[in-house]
Each structure stands twice: as C-alpha cells, then as structure tokens.
FIRO-566885 format. One record per residue (C-alpha): x negated, y, z negated; residue in three letters. Coordinates in steps of 0.02 Angstrom, whole numbers, padded with zeros to 5 digits, always signed. Layout:
! FIRO-566885
XYZala ...
//
This chain:
! FIRO-566885
-00237-00761+02325met -00259-00735+02512ala -00433-00682+02568arg -00447-00510+02646arg -00494-00525+02829lys -00462-00352+02898asp -00637-00288+02853asp -00734-00433+02925arg -00849-00396+03071thr -00953-00497+03192lys -00842-00649+03186val -00910-00781+03303asp -00766-00895+03357phe -00880-00994+03472ser -00980-01066+03331ala -00931-01241+03274phe -01016-01366+03162asp -01044-01547+03205gln -00876-01599+03134ala -00787-01476+03247gly -00737-01356+03108ala -00736-01173+03150arg -00876-01071+03069val -00855-00886+03026phe -01007-00774+03027asp -00977-00646+02888asn -01105-00524+02815pro -01158-00562+02637leu -01114-00386+02578val -00937-00403+02643thr -00915-00577+02571glu -00977-00527+02398val -00872-00369+02399ser -00714-00461+02449asp -00740-00599+02321ser -00775-00475+02182tyr -00620-00374+02222leu -00513-00530+02220glu -00586-00581+02053tyr -00563-00406+01981ala -00383-00397+02039phe -00347-00568+01966ser -00420-00520+01797val -00329-00354+01792ile -00161-00419+01848his -00156-00595+01780ser -00262-00597+01623arg -00321-00441+01534ala -00191-00301+01540leu -00017-00304+01461pro +00141-00267+01555asp +00218-00101+01501ala +00391-00180+01494arg +00371-00321+01369asp +00198-00275+01304gly +00127-00448+01337leu -00020-00516+01433lys +00014-00672+01539pro -00057-00792+01410val +00053-00724+01271his +00206-00725+01384arg +00173-00905+01434arg +00151-00958+01253ile +00319-00884+01203leu +00405-00953+01359trp +00335-01127+01331ser +00387-01129+01148met +00560-01066+01195his +00581-01200+01327glu +00520-01335+01208ala +00643-01280+01074gly +00517-01225+00943his +00636-01095+00873arg +00656-01017+00699pro +00801-01133+00653asp +00696-01288+00686arg +00542-01362+00604gly +00363-01315+00636his +00262-01416+00761val +00075-01442+00777lys -00012-01296+00860ser -00112-01419+00965ala +00051-01479+01042arg +00099-01301+01089val -00074-01267+01161val -00067-01426+01264gly +00104-01383+01336asp +00050-01207+01382val -00112-01265+01461met -00034-01409+01557gly +00120-01319+01622lys +00084-01134+01638tyr -00091-01074+01593his -00232-01177+01670pro -00371-01106+01564his -00467-01162+01410gly -00373-01223+01257asp -00481-01113+01145thr -00425-00955+01234ala -00243-01007+01222ile -00256-01049+01037tyr -00346-00885+00999asp -00205-00788+01085ala -00076-00891+00992met -00160-00860+00825val -00155-00672+00848arg +00032-00680+00877leu +00050-00759+00704ala -00062-00641+00603gln +00032-00512+00499asp -00129-00411+00480phe -00145-00398+00670ser +00036-00366+00719leu +00171-00262+00637asn +00298-00389+00698val +00221-00564+00713pro +00298-00662+00855leu +00248-00834+00792ile +00292-00906+00623asp +00132-00994+00575gly +00111-01127+00442his -00065-01158+00381gly -00227-01061+00391asn -00212-00935+00531phe -00366-00839+00476gly -00402-00672+00395ser -00489-00513+00452pro -00652-00595+00398asp -00627-00779+00443asp -00559-00873+00592gly -00412-00993+00586pro -00413-01179+00556ala -00418-01292+00708ala -00258-01313+00809ala -00238-01491+00745arg -00218-01426+00567tyr -00096-01282+00591thr +00087-01280+00637glu +00195-01151+00723ala +00365-01101+00788arg +00440-00942+00858leu +00479-00805+00733ser +00650-00723+00722arg +00578-00567+00802glu +00512-00668+00948ala +00688-00721+00989met +00723-00539+01031leu +00596-00556+01172leu +00653-00722+01244val +00835-00735+01188gly +00912-00672+01351glu +00807-00776+01470leu +00950-00895+01514gly +01060-00756+01585glu +00966-00709+01745asp +00894-00554+01661thr +00720-00563+01739val +00638-00633+01893asp +00549-00799+01889val +00398-00861+01986glu +00317-01031+02016pro +00185-01090+01894asn +00008-01121+01951tyr +00049-01284+02043asp +00226-01241+02097gly +00305-01381+01995ser +00390-01267+01870leu +00449-01087+01856thr +00405-00954+01730gln +00470-00778+01698pro +00372-00633+01770thr +00418-00529+01618val +00520-00559+01459leu +00684-00466+01425pro +00607-00385+01268ala +00746-00313+01160ala +00624-00196+01068phe +00469-00096+01124pro +00344-00231+01083asn +00197-00142+01165leu +00208+00010+01051leu +00258-00088+00896val +00121-00221+00903asn -00011-00136+01010gly -00125-00230+01129ala -00307-00250+01176ser -00395-00320+01327gly -00551-00302+01433ile -00534-00313+01621ala -00660-00274+01759val -00709-00093+01749gly -00565-00050+01633met -00496-00094+01461ala -00343-00065+01355thr -00336-00032+01169asn -00164+00013+01100met -00129+00048+00918ile +00025-00023+00825pro +00175+00082+00772his +00322+00066+00656asn +00469-00027+00732leu +00603+00086+00658gly +00514+00245+00711glu +00486+00187+00890val +00666+00128+00908val +00730+00294+00841ser +00626+00387+00971ala +00688+00273+01110ala +00870+00300+01059arg +00844+00488+01058trp +00767+00478+01232leu +00918+00382+01295ile +01033+00527+01255asn +00904+00665+01286his +00799+00614+01436pro +00719+00787+01444asp +00652+00779+01265ala +00474+00841+01249asp +00331+00758+01157leu +00348+00865+01000asp +00528+00809+00980lys +00482+00626+01002leu +00343+00646+00873met +00475+00695+00746glu +00527+00512+00756phe +00353+00439+00787val +00235+00552+00689pro +00090+00432+00713gly +00033+00251+00717pro +00082+00132+00577asp -00047-00003+00547leu -00002-00174+00476pro -00143-00157+00348thr -00085+00014+00288gly -00223+00136+00240gly -00240+00317+00293leu -00247+00389+00468leu -00334+00557+00488leu -00314+00694+00616gly -00139+00704+00690leu -00201+00829+00819asp -00298+00687+00899glu -00145+00575+00885val -00044+00703+00982arg -00178+00708+01115arg -00168+00519+01132ala +00022+00527+01144tyr +00008+00659+01279glu -00131+00588+01388thr -00138+00405+01337gly -00316+00425+01272arg -00387+00482+01106gly -00484+00434+00951val -00405+00419+00779val -00495+00390+00615arg -00436+00259+00491met -00478+00250+00307arg -00447+00122+00173gly -00335+00170+00028arg -00421+00172-00142val -00378+00195-00324glu -00503+00276-00442ile -00492+00241-00628gly -00562+00146-00776pro -00628-00027-00738leu -00519-00157-00821glu -00603-00235-00971gly -00753-00117-00966ser -00695+00009-01097arg -00679+00157-00984gly -00811+00133-00850arg -00756+00201-00682gln -00716+00094-00530ala -00658+00122-00351ile -00528-00009-00308thr -00490-00031-00123val -00308-00085-00105val -00287-00061+00084glu -00419-00081+00219leu -00431-00003+00392pro -00351-00099+00536tyr -00459-00246+00587gly -00580-00232+00440val -00598-00368+00309gly -00662-00358+00131ala -00815-00464+00170glu -00866-00344+00307lys -00860-00199+00184val -00958-00297+00053ile -01091-00343+00181ala -01110-00160+00231ala -01122-00106+00048ile -01253-00239+00012thr -01354-00186+00162asn -01347-00001+00116glu -01390-00035-00066val -01528-00164-00047thr -01608-00121+00120lys -01582+00057+00177thr -01562+00126-00001lys -01443+00258+00067arg -01300+00205-00046leu -01332+00227-00232thr -01223+00233-00386gly -01144+00058-00367ile -01162-00063-00511ala -01065-00210-00438asp -00940-00259-00303val -00806-00391-00328lys -00675-00457-00207asp -00520-00497-00311leu -00404-00514-00161thr -00267-00646-00176asp -00094-00682-00108arg -00003-00608-00258glu -00093-00441-00281ser -00152-00419-00101gly -00313-00328-00059thr -00416-00284-00213arg -00598-00242-00181leu -00670-00174-00343val -00826-00064-00329ile -00896-00028-00502glu -00984+00139-00525cys -01142+00161-00625lys -01134+00267-00782val -01149+00450-00740gly -01092+00433-00559val -00957+00544-00486asn -00835+00418-00408pro -00767+00547-00284gln -00941+00582-00218ala -00978+00395-00209leu -00816+00369-00113leu -00872+00498+00015ala -01032+00398+00041asp -00932+00238+00059leu -00825+00316+00194tyr -00981+00378+00283arg -01089+00222+00273leu -00969+00073+00272thr -00820+00009+00374pro -00707+00082+00241leu -00685+00218+00372glu -00669+00165+00554gln -00625+00246+00720ser -00494+00177+00839phe -00511+00225+01020gly -00337+00236+01094val -00327+00189+01279asn -00149+00156+01337asn -00194+00067+01499leu -00050-00046+01553val +00025-00125+01707leu +00171-00030+01786val +00243-00115+01940asp +00083-00217+01949gly -00031-00065+01948gln -00142-00011+01802pro -00090+00158+01732arg -00133+00258+01577thr +00028+00316+01492leu +00072+00429+01348gly +00209+00403+01221leu +00355+00466+01324lys +00311+00371+01485pro +00290+00211+01384leu +00463+00233+01311leu +00535+00275+01481glu +00463+00117+01560val +00534+00012+01419phe +00706+00092+01431leu +00709+00071+01619ser +00671-00113+01591his +00811-00128+01463arg +00934-00044+01581tyr +00892-00173+01713glu +00900-00319+01589val +01069-00266+01520val +01136-00235+01695thr +01081-00407+01757arg +01142-00489+01597arg +01311-00404+01611ser +01327-00454+01794ala +01284-00634+01749tyr +01408-00638+01605arg +01544-00560+01712arg +01512-00686+01849arg +01522-00831+01727lys +01683-00764+01652arg +01759-00736+01823glu +01718-00914+01868glu +01796-00977+01708arg +01948-00866+01732leu +01970-00938+01906his +01977-01113+01832leu +02095-01061+01692val +02213-00979+01817asp +02218-01141+01916gly +02255-01245+01762leu +02395-01129+01710leu +02471-01143+01885ile +02464-01331+01871ala +02542-01330+01697leu +02692-01231+01760leu +02739-01377+01873asp +02647-01518+01787ile +02775-01649+01842asp +02755-01602+02025lys +02566-01602+02005val +02566-01777+01930val +02687-01842+02061lys +02580-01769+02201leu +02423-01846+02132ile +02505-02018+02110arg +02573-02012+02287ala +02404-01968+02364ser +02302-02104+02447glu +02135-02041+02379asp +02054-01896+02286ala +02025-01796+02445gln +02208-01809+02490ala +02259-01758+02314ala +02140-01609+02323arg +02207-01553+02490asp +02386-01574+02429gly +02356-01467+02276leu +02273-01332+02380met +02416-01326+02506gln +02565-01340+02390lys +02506-01232+02244phe +02392-01111+02340lys +02238-01164+02242leu +02057-01152+02291ser +01951-01305+02315glu +01860-01270+02151ile +02024-01255+02056gln +02095-01411+02134ala +01939-01512+02095thr +01940-01449+01914tyr +02123-01500+01893ile +02086-01674+01957leu +01938-01689+01837asp +02040-01630+01687thr +02104-01772+01573pro +02292-01783+01554leu +02277-01757+01368arg +02222-01577+01404arg +02382-01540+01500leu +02496-01519+01349thr +02602-01373+01289lys +02475-01332+01154tyr +02335-01325+01282asp +02438-01205+01385arg +02447-01084+01238ile +02259-01098+01215glu +02229-01069+01400leu +02339-00915+01403glu +02244-00843+01254ala +02080-00884+01340glu +02142-00804+01500gln +02183-00643+01409glu +02016-00643+01320lys +01920-00672+01482leu +02009-00529+01569arg +01965-00412+01425gly +01783-00465+01426glu +01773-00445+01614ile +01844-00270+01599ala +01715-00223+01466glu +01572-00294+01568leu +01635-00200+01720ser +01627-00038+01623lys +01444-00071+01583ile +01406-00106+01766leu +01506+00040+01834asp +01464+00178+01709asp +01285+00228+01665asp +01344+00312+01504lys +01419+00149+01443val +01260+00057+01493leu +01152+00178+01394lys +01266+00164+01243lys +01251-00026+01246val +01062-00015+01253val +01060+00113+01111ser +01177+00010+01002asp +01073-00147+01028glu +00915-00054+00980leu +01002+00011+00825ser +01049-00167+00775ala +00867-00221+00797val +00808-00078+00688met +00933-00119+00550lys +00886-00303+00549gln +00698-00293+00568phe +00649-00115+00522gly +00524-00092+00380ser +00453+00057+00283pro +00298+00144+00347arg +00135+00071+00282arg +00007+00198+00342thr -00010+00373+00268thr -00039+00509+00397leu -00155+00656+00359val -00111+00804+00469asp -00232+00925+00551gly -00385+00928+00662asp -00495+00776+00634leu -00656+00874+00605lys -00571+00992+00483glu -00487+00848+00390val -00652+00755+00373leu -00741+00913+00313ala -00605+00949+00185ala -00607+00771+00119ser -00790+00776+00068val -00792+00814-00120pro -00899+00956-00184ala -01035+00916-00308gly -01177+00791-00321pro -01163+00604-00339leu -01245+00610-00510glu -01149+00713-00637val -01259+00835-00734ala -01281+00793-00917asp -01208+00960-00975asp -01135+00991-01148pro -00951+00953-01175cys -00831+00904-01313gln -00735+00744-01341val -00567+00769-01425ile -00448+00650-01513leu -00272+00719-01524ser -00156+00690-01670ala -00045+00588-01553thr -00187+00467-01511gly -00249+00535-01344leu -00434+00546-01302val -00508+00667-01175ala -00656+00778-01141arg -00682+00956-01091thr -00765+00995-00926ala -00954+00988-00933ala -01028+01161-00912glu -01196+01244-00913ser -01263+01348-01057glu -01228+01508-00959glu -01046+01459-00933ala -01027+01409-01114ser -01100+01576-01170glu -00979+01665-01054gly -00832+01576-01135arg -00891+01630-01306arg -00897+01810-01248arg -00734+01811-01148asn -00617+01714-01263gly -00569+01550-01341arg -00511+01389-01263val -00369+01321-01366lys -00303+01145-01378his -00146+01072-01449asp -00150+00970-01609thr -00328+00905-01628val -00366+00768-01752arg -00553+00753-01720ala -00683+00830-01606met -00868+00797-01577val -00999+00885-01472his -01090+00778-01345thr -01143+00780-01161thr -01053+00727-01002ala -01160+00572-00978arg -01174+00531-01162gly -01076+00412-01273arg -00966+00431-01425val -00903+00316-01561leu -00717+00282-01581leu -00671+00225-01758val -00510+00128-01788thr -00396+00100-01936ser -00461-00080-01946ala -00636-00018-01988gly -00704-00058-01814arg -00808+00057-01705ala -00826+00057-01515phe -00957+00142-01407lys -00871+00232-01262val -00946+00324-01114asp -00896+00506-01104val -00896+00527-00914leu -00745+00414-00877pro -00636+00510-01000leu -00507+00623-00916pro -00554+00806-00908val -00425+00916-00991leu -00337+01034-00870pro -00360+01218-00909glu -00235+01355-00873gln -00246+01535-00932ala -00377+01495-01063gly -00275+01355-01143thr -00311+01170-01124val -00171+01044-01150ser -00210+00878-01231leu -00067+00794-01138arg -00192+00758-01000gly -00284+00637-01114gly -00298+00448-01105met -00217+00333-01231ala -00349+00255-01343ala -00280+00082-01306ala -00338+00104-01125glu -00517+00129-01185leu -00539-00001-01319val -00455-00169-01357pro -00345-00122-01505leu -00250-00250-01605gln -00062-00228-01638pro -00040-00087-01763gly -00222-00030-01749glu -00254+00153-01706thr -00405+00265-01674val -00429+00378-01826val -00593+00467-01793gly -00741+00507-01681leu -00929+00511-01702ala -01066+00569-01582pro -01207+00458-01521leu -01380+00503-01460gly -01473+00666-01490pro -01316+00760-01543thr -01300+00645-01695ala -01475+00678-01764glu -01490+00752-01939gly -01322+00687-02001ser -01301+00584-02160pro -01173+00478-02068gly -00989+00443-02046leu -00869+00477-02191ala -00724+00356-02205leu -00574+00351-02322gly -00452+00207-02339thr -00269+00188-02384arg -00316+00115-02554gln -00427+00262-02600gly -00599+00193-02553val -00730+00314-02485val -00887+00271-02388lys -01023+00366-02297val -01088+00245-02164cys -01270+00279-02120ala -01291+00306-01931pro -01388+00147-01899glu -01284+00077-01758trp -01322-00088-01670pro -01418-00059-01510val -01352-00206-01407arg -01174-00212-01469ser -01036-00095-01413asp -00915-00157-01546glu -00951-00176-01733phe -00878-00147-01907glu -00919+00010-02005val -00838-00039-02171ile -00792-00198-02259gly -00606-00177-02299leu -00513-00263-02437arg -00359-00366-02394glu -00213-00253-02348gly -00321-00097-02337asp -00351+00013-02184glu -00448+00169-02136val -00341+00327-02136val -00478+00450-02086gly -00654+00451-02016ala -00754+00614-02002thr -00930+00645-01940trp -01038+00738-02067leu -01151+00869-01989thr -01268+00902-02136asp -01184+00834-02293gly -01123+01006-02354ala -00940+00961-02321glu -00807+00928-02453ser -00727+00757-02442leu -00540+00770-02470thr -00404+00645-02513phe -00216+00681-02515ile -00104+00547-02586thr +00079+00506-02559ser +00122+00579-02731glu +00055+00748-02670ala -00111+00744-02764ser -00263+00825-02681leu -00440+00779-02730leu -00594+00866-02660arg -00775+00828-02702phe -00944+00857-02624ala -00999+00735-02490ala -01168+00727-02574ser -01086+00627-02716leu -01066+00477-02600val -01222+00377-02564arg -01237+00318-02381pro -01218+00131-02355gln -01252+00011-02213gly -01124-00065-02097leu -01081-00208-02214lys -01049-00097-02364gly -00874-00090-02434gly -00883+00089-02499gly -00843+00152-02675met -00699+00224-02773ala -00645+00388-02696gly -00480+00437-02778val -00387+00366-02925asn -00217+00301-02864leu -00072+00265-02981pro +00028+00110-02946ala +00140+00122-02793gly +00046+00266-02713thr -00066+00272-02561arg -00184+00390-02472val -00099+00495-02337val -00250+00595-02279phe -00439+00587-02288phe -00563+00706-02207gly -00722+00806-02224ala -00690+00993-02236val -00814+01137-02218arg -00784+01296-02317thr -00931+01393-02245asp -00875+01403-02063asp -00846+01586-02014pro -00807+01540-01834val -00656+01429-01864his -00588+01522-02015gly -00529+01469-02187glu -00466+01289-02199pro -00284+01263-02246met -00191+01120-02329val -00030+01061-02245val +00086+00940-02332thr +00260+00879-02283ser +00393+00767-02357thr +00484+00755-02192gly +00613+00884-02246ala +00500+01022-02312thr +00327+01084-02263val +00199+01182-02365lys +00041+01272-02306val -00087+01326-02437thr -00268+01391-02427pro -00393+01252-02463phe -00486+01369-02580gly -00339+01363-02701ser -00386+01185-02749tyr -00534+01161-02868pro -00668+01033-02835ala -00672+00883-02952lys -00773+00727-02973gly -00762+00572-02865arg -00641+00435-02922ala -00528+00558-03015thr -00343+00596-02987gly -00352+00770-02910gly -00221+00907-02930val -00043+00929-02869arg -00028+00998-02691ala +00163+01012-02677gln +00307+01009-02799arg +00443+00890-02743phe +00621+00953-02731leu +00771+00849-02778lys +00780+00696-02669gly +00597+00706-02615glu +00489+00559-02670thr +00325+00564-02574asp +00226+00643-02433leu +00235+00577-02257val +00111+00697-02175val -00041+00787-02245ala -00188+00873-02163trp -00332+00991-02207val -00425+01099-02080gly -00440+01271-02000pro -00296+01356-01906arg -00167+01217-01927pro -00030+01183-01800val +00110+01057-01800gly +00177+00946-01663ala +00302+00806-01645thr +00247+00628-01612ala +00259+00661-01424ile +00156+00820-01434gly +00289+00955-01432asp +00243+01105-01543pro +00322+01129-01714val +00319+01298-01800glu +00241+01289-01973leu +00295+01404-02118pro +00185+01546-02178pro +00047+01510-02305ala +00095+01495-02488asp -00048+01537-02610pro +00029+01427-02747arg -00058+01260-02743arg +00088+01170-02831asp +00233+01263-02751gly +00379+01182-02661ser +00388+01168-02471gly +00495+01261-02346phe +00637+01173-02255ala +00584+01141-02074val +00672+01031-01946met +00526+00919-01900leu +00572+00741-01861gly +00421+00625-01837pro +00279+00749-01854thr +00090+00753-01839val -00025+00895-01886val -00186+00955-01808gly -00279+01115-01780his -00336+01241-01649leu -00520+01241-01607val -00636+01359-01518glu -00759+01290-01395arg -00934+01331-01454asp 
//
C-alpha cells in the first residue's frame, strides 16, 4: 500500500547519505501514525472483517477459490488438507499455514456453521477439542460451497492480482445465498470487531424473496420470516426484544441456553437427572463439566449434584447427564446451572461488515439489501456473458449454414485458392461472411458439412436465438431480473433448506430470565404425602404439604382419586417399598415420583408413572402392593402377602439395610403373589376370594410374622382347579373411610355386598360363598374388598358399579364391563 506523504513536514531534500540516496527527515509522531494507519487499514480491509456481499473474509474466500481452481469439488475425492493449505499459502494468502488451516477447519464444522462450506473427512475438532493436524485430515468443497463459487467462470465478479501479481483472484464470490446471515462471522480488527450470529437458510431466503417484491417492507414484516437466529447447536434463545434491537441497529445481546430433559435417571430406579441434549453455541460438554466441578468442589456455590457423566456419541448426539441428589428439586438445580455454568451464555451481536470497502454496522434489512444488490449485479453480468457467448456461437452457426447452402461452390473456391488467406478472403467476398465465420468454415472438417449436420445446426440456431431473447429480457427488464433472482433463491431453499434448530423465547430478556427462575428452594421439604398404586399399575404421589395445609384439606373437603389399589403414608423425601407378584421388593425414593395433578378437588391417577419405569420387572411380573419405610412404618407387625395358591404370610419389617432389592417370600413353583398389604397395628382382617367365589376372612393376629426367607403358611383351602383372585387386609373399624364392601365379577355380572355380611372363620378353611353363578358362569375374574369401591376399565376409564346387595350369596347384576379392574376412593388424611 502506498505511503501517505501529504501530511509530512520538514522534508529536507538537500540531505543525502554517502551512497547518494535521498534522505527524508520525517517526525517520529508522523511516521508512527502513518504506519499504524496503514497497518490498521490493512487488517480491517484485508484480514479481519467479512464482505457484506458473500459473507467471507479474504482467507476464507481464497481457500474456496483455490479449492475450486484445483478441482476439489463434491463430485471428486477428498484430498489432504495440507495440500489445500499449501496451495492457498503459496498462491493467494502469504500468511502462516496454521492460520489458514484454522480458517479452513471452521468452514468444515457443522457445530460452527449452519451450512458448512467444506466437506471434511477426519477429525475436524469439537467445541472442546481442536482438529487433527492438516496432514491427517482430508477435504473437498461441499455442495453448498458450489453455490458460492459456481458462477465464477462467467465474468460475474471482478478479479484482482494475487500478492505477487502472478495470478488473479476474485475480489468477491458470486454467492447464490446470503452466506453472511446464514453462517455468521467473527473477527477482531484494529479498534473494531465483528460478531454475527447464524440464521436459518430457509428463513433468510424467504425474507430476501419478500424484499425483492416489497422493497419498502419494514423490519417487523421481515421478522415474520426471520423471527430470530437459528444456531447450529440448537438450544434456546431468550429475549426476542433484544433480537429485534440487534436487527434494527446491528448491535445487541442475546442469551442462549442449553436444552435439557428432566426425568428419572436410567437404571437408578427413579432418581432424578437433568440431561443436557443441546448446548449453547460455541460451548462444549467438557467446558460445562469443568465449570460444574469448579462450582461444586471449590466455590461450593453449586450443591445438589451427585454425579456428572458425558454420554455424548455420534448416534445419540449431545447427552450430558447431571444426576441430582435425593431430595433435590431438579428445577431449582437447573436454575443454578444456568446461573453458574456455561449452560447459559450471552452472544454479543455486532454486525460490522465491509460495504464498498468501508466498515459499516448494518441491521437485518440493510444486510439483505446489500446481498440482493450483489445478486442483481451477478445475474446481470452472468446474463450479459451468456448472451455474448451465444451471440458468438450464433454468428458461427449462421456462417456454417450459409456455407452449407452452397457447399459445392465453397469446396470449389477453397480448392481453387492458392493458400488459406486467399480462401478466407474469397469466402468473405463471395458469401458476405465475416473473417471469424470464414476462418471457422475453413477449420471445420468436411465430415461436419453433411445434410444431417445442417439439420442439427438449424435446430441449434433456433435454440440460440430463443436463449438470446430470454437473456435480453433479463438485461432489459428489472422485473424479469428480480424474478430470476427470486426463483434461484427459491431453488436454493428447496434443495438445502432445513428445519429450525433453535427454540425462540419471546419477550424482554430481563423479564424472561426472571420468569424462568423456578419458585421454591433447592432442597424439597420433607413434608407428609401419600404414595398411591392404581389398579392399572401406575405409581404416583400426592403433593407434599405442611400440617396446616393438610388440616385445611380435612376441613374443606376430600381429595378423591380414581381406582386405588394400594396407598401408604410417607414423606416427600422418604422411601417406600414396591412389592411384585414374583415376591420381590424394591426400595424406591418418593421424590422422583410424579405428583398427581389436582383439579376441583379431584386428583387423577392417569398422571402416574408405570411401575416398569421404576423397577426392573420381569416379563409378566407386576407390582401388587406398597409398604412404607422409615419412621412411618414403626409399630407395624409387617407386610401381609397372599399368593395365587392360597398361601398367606406376614413378613416382619426387617428389611436389608444395604440392598434395594430383595425377596419377601419364598414362593413355590408356579405360585405368585396376588396381593400385598401393609398392616398398621395387626387389627385388620386378612381376606381371600377364590375363583369359585368363596370368601374367607380371619384375623391377622392368627398369622405369625416370619423373616424374609419364610415361605408363609396355609391361608385358604383351595379345591382342585381353583385359584386365589384377591388377597388383602381389611379394617372394619375405620369411621373415616366408611364400611368396606366386597366386589365380585364374572366378567358378565357384578355384585357388591357389605363386608360385614361375611362371617369370620379360621385360617386354612374354605370360607363362604360370595356370589351365586348364573347359567354359563364358571368363575370370578375380578374381586376386591375395601371402602367406597369404584370400577374402571384396564385403561382407567370409569365403570358404574351396581347398587349394594345385602345377600352374601346372591347373583350379580349384568354390567357391560370388558377388561375391568376395581379400586376405591380415598380421603387424604
């Protein structure tokens, strides 16, 4: 660059050194100032800032141009990256190979660009790690990159000499899509910097097409097409008010968040975990883990985390699992993670770009206008080039056709000519041809001058005239030009458009951040609650509440549930025991269980969690009962169990301390547990109902508690071919829940009878008849004993039960049931 001389003062032209060279006397301040300005201008214009037209800095443009010239295109094989770097450095970019390779790597990273411009093969790095050395990786242009360089051979852009004048390079690429907005850019110059955020290709193209036909469109209309940035790593973007400010002024700050999923930790039997599935732009999993480790071990500001695991792989993508400690509110922990780790990051938007060689800060509409103006010029120059080439070809075809009309005369003239110049002159004079046409005829082989070739030439002539007319329309009519640009953008969008990755959260940034902070402490209070097992196999808990709130519910009304098979009282941070039909028991934390939604005083059990999601059940194994653990279980004789073959057992509550899974009964071959009920004080009546409709009740005190290994004792006498349908412990002295009822069903008829109608008998007897079978009825399919019975289908829909029948051996009422389960309504105490 030429040195500025207009500001120099006190130049002494009389001073010469010993060699006779002229010496300039220049003040140090002026010399330093001039040199610094030259350096600053060089950095701004030739290194750090992208051009608003193609969205590329010089190094990126030279990489793509060099690869295009060398033929490293998508339809050819990959080549060593070191070869590309060497060509770029030697021909066009005389800087360090490391800088060139770093720029090249970014063009290949799908986590850095929405539309990668280089198809890389090998390790091109991650948000946490750098790439492999250039000698190990391979590269070629991507299909999308061909949209930037594909029109270079048609005089679409200006060219300039390279650094040593031996070659030429384009000053800008034709750029068939708005690369600057789609892929963003970053760069640090002298006293200024650019930091542009990526956008969705389809959205940006849609906005550009709208602006073509509506040049007066305002920003709000354009934001209907481009509602906000779209980051290649997905995640959430908060505060669209700040996004609009950036689109309007070219400057702003947006807040990015990782996307998370909160739920049970896989393989941990219900423990809660926060799984990060998408990270903020430019943030890697290792960076988040390092921040968590620092906050947990050093500053102690982040508590409630049990473990952090990075399970990210190529198949499942980002998976950063943050395991919560027992008793921790995951929503509150997530708020701390957003506040203290890179899981939430800010992006400072600064749309500083080069426009006509000058740095300018542009908003969304000016950026689109600069791109469209560039495309208008590219298409105009391309069309002029194509028309010129077709006119030149048409000129030759016209000459050939003239020659073919009098081919004999042409041949005779050529043979009679003394040399080529004479033949050329003769053709020009006799057939009124131009020198170019005459030369082309002389160079054409005789085999091309046949009748068939004449037909081909006439068809080509007609085609060329049509194409020239179409190209002339583009050059002569701005409306046609704009339509061509719009149609080409539409084709790009159809071929390379992709769904939006980033979720936008509307509103003012401060208000959005304030609203996203969950209410409540990190540690959940250990308040009383109830764990419920539904008759359809769902497990859930009621919301933990204080004693005052619980007392208020008792005064103001009841909270009802659907069909409930079992319920135990516990605390929010306590544990319960799930008992299965295989005689196994599992300790489960209460806090991870879903809280039942409440509406108008009624809680629906359909919000529960399938038991198979909590414990590892075997095929055909189901959860049949619950038992409390901890202080709420004190004073109980144990867990009452009844099996399909009529065995009864009261298992003493001496559970293993270090094991979360154990057996509570030794089952015989082919037997299974049909019911498991927690005994509060041993005053309950144990009840069996068999498939032949026999009901046996006896005092729980008649069964001696056994240890875990015990196999139980005879509970009910079963005739051959019968089985136990129901087993449970029933209280008859509960004034709160009302009188227990017996419900039996054959599938076609249902009978409801007061439990008090059945006399108590001794253990291991046959019981009394609970329902008289009608013709065609052979056995019971459903039986249940408890207060306020209700019926439901196997999917939880309610079934209306018939009125109570005081006859203990009466017949049932016909009810259209289908697959049915029975439970009861409970009142929260």
